N, C-alpha and C positions, 0 to 999 in steps of 0.2 A: 404781628402785630408791627408796628414803625410809628418810629416819633418823628416830630420836626417842629422848628420853631418855625412862627406863622406870625401873621400879623404885627402887631406890638412888643414879638418876642418870646409868647408863649409860647409853650408848649402844647404841641396837638396830635393823639394819639387816634391810629388810623387800624383799624382791625374788624374782619367781618364777622358775622352772625348771624347764623342760622335764624331765619320768622317760618311759621305756622299759618296756613289759611285754611283749615280744616284739612283734609288731606294732603292738601298740597305743602309742600317746603323749596322756599326762597333763600340766594343767597342777597347779603345786604350788604353795601360797606357801611361803615359807621366812623364818623369823626367824631372825636373827641375836646374841648378843650381843656385842656388840664390848669387853666392857671398859674401857672408857677414858670419862675426861669433859671430854677434850679435841676441840674439834670439828674443828681442821684433822687429828689422828691419823684420828678415828673417816670423814671426807671421805677420806683414800689408805686404809683399810680396805676402805671400802664400794667404793671404786673394784676394786681385786683382788675384790674379792667377785664384783662384775658381771662382771668379766674371766673368775673360773673357773665363772661363772653360765650365761654366756654358750656359752663352751665345750665344758661340761656338756649342754650343752641341743642344741650342734650335734652330738656323740655319739651324743647319743642318737634324733634326728631321723636322723642318718645312718643308724641300726642297725636304726632301724624300715622305713627305707626297703630295707635288705638285704637283712634278714629276709622281708620282705612280696615284693622280684623272686625268693627262695627258692622261696617260698612262692605264689610266685604269689595272692598274694594286694592289698589297698589296705593303704594305709597307718591306719589308725582313729584319727579322731580325739575325745579326750577332749573333753566341752563342760564347760560349769559347769555344775553343778548350781544348778537354779531354786529359787527361795524357793515355796514352796507354802502358797494360801493356807488362812487359818486361816475355819474356819468359826461362828468368835463374833465376826469379823476382819470377815464379808462385810455387813453388814446400813450400816454405816461406810464403807465402800468404796460400796454399792453406791447409795448415794446422793450421789456426786462424779459419777452417770452422770445418774437421773433423780428426782424426789421421789415416796420409800415411802410408799404408805398406810399410817392408823395401825393399822388390821386385817391389812395386812400383815406393819407393824414386830412385832405380837403374837404373829400365825403366827410367823415363824419366831424370835423369843427362845422361844416353845414349842419347837421345833423342836434350836436348840440345847442350851437344857436335857435335853430330855427325848430324841431322838434317841442319842446317845453315839458320834456320830462328829465327832474334831478338823480335817479340812480335808476341800475341798471335792471332791477329787481322789480322796477314799477313796471316793465313797458311788456306788450301781450304782443301776443301777434298781428291782432286784428289792427293795434298802432304803428306796428311797423308797416303794415301792408297799406293802410289807409296814409301814413306820414310821404311812403315811397310815391301813390300815386298821383298825391297835393305834389309833388315837389318836382316829381319828372314825365315828362309827357313821351317823350324818344324813348325807342324798345332799349335800344345799344344802353344809353345814359341810365335806362330804368335796371338793366342786368347787371350792368358796373355798378351802379352805385351798391345794389341789393350782397352783388359781391364781398364787397370794400367791407361795408357792416358785416354783415353777416363773416366775417374770416376774424374782425374783433370781438364780435362776442365768444366766439368758437375760444380764442384763446384766453378771454378770461372769464369761463363758465366757471370754474374755482370760486376763484377772487371774489363772481359778482355773487355767490350760491344760486347759480345754475341748473335746472339740470338740460337745457338744452337753448339757442339761440330764438328769439323771436321769430326771426327770418328765416331760420331753416326750412321749414314750409312755404314758403311765400315762392312760388315755381315762376321762371321764368318767363317771361315773354318773350314769344315767337318773331323774331328780326325777319324784316320783310324789307329789305336792300336792296339795289343792284350794285349784281359784277363789278368791280372798278377792273379798267382796262389800261394797257401799257399806252405809252405813248410811243407812237412811232421816230424815227431819226428822223424824219423831215419836221414834224410838231418839235421836238426836240431841240434842232435848229432853229425855227423862231420862236418859241419858249426865251432862247439865250438871246437871241434879238430884240428883242421889245423888252429885256426884266431888267431894270437898273441896279447898281452894285446895292448892297452884299445879295440880290437874289441871283444875280449873274452869277458870281461866284458861287451861290447852293444849288443852287442848278445845275452847274458842273459835276460839282461834289456826288450830288444826290446820282448823277449819269450812272457814275460810275465805280459808286461805291454801294449803291442801293440803302443806305442809312434814313432812318424819317426825317422830318423835315425838323421836329425840337433837336434830334442827334445831329446834326447836321451845326443849326446853330450854335451851339452848345460845344464843337469838337474844339480840342484843344492841341497848341504845339506839343507839350509833357508827353498825349497820347500818343506820338509819333514817332516813331523810333526808323532812322534808319527807306526802307521799302513799307515799311507798314503803321499800319491802327491796330491800335490793342484800342478799345473803346467798350464800355460798357452800359451797353441803352438804355435809354429811362427806363421803357418799359419794361423791362426785366432787371433793373436795378436790387428789387427784393430780392432773388434770388442771388445777387452776383458771380452773374451769368457774363465776362464779356466776351468781345468776337475780337476774332480778326482779319484786317480787312490789307491784302498785300496792291500795295497804288503804280495805280496804271500808269507811263511814260507820260499820257498824256495827263491827267490828273499833276501829277509828277509837276510835270511843266507849266500845272496851273499854282500849284503848291507854292514852288520854287518863285515866281513872279507878283506875291501876296504880299502887300506893308505889313511887315511887322506893330500888333500896338498889342503888348501883353500880351496874354497866356492863351488869348484867345484866336480862335484861326483866321476867321470874322469879324475879330475884336478891335477893325480902319475904323469902322462903322455902327455908327450909335444904334440900337437895336431891344429890344425885349423878348427873348421869344416865349415868353408867357404871356405874350398880351394881345388879345384876342385880335383890335384893330391892325398889329402888324400882321399878323397869320391870316389878315383877308386880305391881304394888298396879291399874296398871289390868285387868288381868282382873279381880281383886277388884270393881269398880267395876263391869262390863259384869258381873256375876253379881246382884249386885244390883239391877241395873240392869231386871234382866229377858232380857238380850237377850244368843243363844249363838249359836253354828256351825246353819246347818241347810242345806237339802238346795240352794241357793242359792249357800253358799260360804262359807267361816271369815270369824269377825271379828277384829280386835284395831286395835289405833293406826292403824295404815298403811292401815283401812279408811275414815279417814276426806281420804286422797288420792283415793282410790275415789267417794267423794261429791264431791268441791271437782269431780274433771273430768268426772263424770257431769254435775253441774249447768251447766258448763261450756259444756259440748256439750248440754244440752238447752236455754241462753237461745241458743243460737246464736253464742258465742265462738268467731272462727274458731282452725283446728286449732294454727295455728303460733305464732298471743301463747300457746295450753296449751299447747301442747310448751316453747316457752320460760321459760314462769314455774312449771312444773313440775321443769323440768331433764332433760328424754327430749331424745334426740341423733335421734328419728327416731319418726314418726308410729306406728311397726309398738309400739315400747313404748307408747304414750298409750293405743292402744288394745284393751292389755292390761287398761286398769284405770276405763276411760268402761263406762257400764253403761247409756248414752243408750238412753230410749225413747221422750222426746215426738217426739223426731224421727222416730221407727222408726212410731209412730201413722199420720206422713205420710201412711205408706202410706192408708188409712181414707178418704184424701180424695179419692184417685183418682180421673178421670174414670169414669164407666160406659166 
């Protein structure tokens, strides 16, 4: 029981009473206006109501028990309705349990806008599959979206009252993509000559560090200490795994000559790393430099990453050091980027 003053100042009594429907029992919260401003009078009335509520609940339970005995069944007790988790509230709730990456957040917000669902528990596997097939055509973006959505659902199985994620049974698409190739030294020089600032500087940073495009353009002076760069790559930010890159003398000369504008290393030039129009500029630079995809593999900004790893392998730098520099968790991943022919040529030096 509880007493509260509501409306015109009258006391209201709140209590719970069991009600019967056949052999089923259900709890019901009742509110009664006592039509008095006197607290003592309200308490006396509350006591009388409580006694009546208890009597009514006992009668309901006894009646349900008698009905159940006559029918040979058990008394069915009603359960309190569970509060359903909204799709729009899921991202905030999931963030309480684990860090959700920036890309996964974008995928989820798009899902909230476009899926048309209100509650998490109303989404079936067939609905999840239909959404993915309608929204994503490419294999990689399809797989990445499926992984992001499935990850958030798995964090909220208990909160949403689900046994499994609706995306859990959906298989990833097989990716048919060409191998990515590294840039040669001569191609690097042509790209640097054709690129305007800040792309010219970004190309040089990527050549000497193997960093991805977004990490290059978001590199900050505060992440550089002495002769090293310590940065948490955007792709692995959710794991809070930083990489340490020691600065090559040629890169140090570049950094020393850059104009300083704020904390961002390339902050002297206006640009938006997340803008698709800005990212398309590098394709135009490659075209201007006469560099294109060929039978050995595709070329893009990430090819600098291949170039860096291949040069490290050719120079005999231990694989664990290379792996730690580029932020890979296994040699198998690093192997995908390496095109080291120098080491392979050692076969020609084998004795007869």
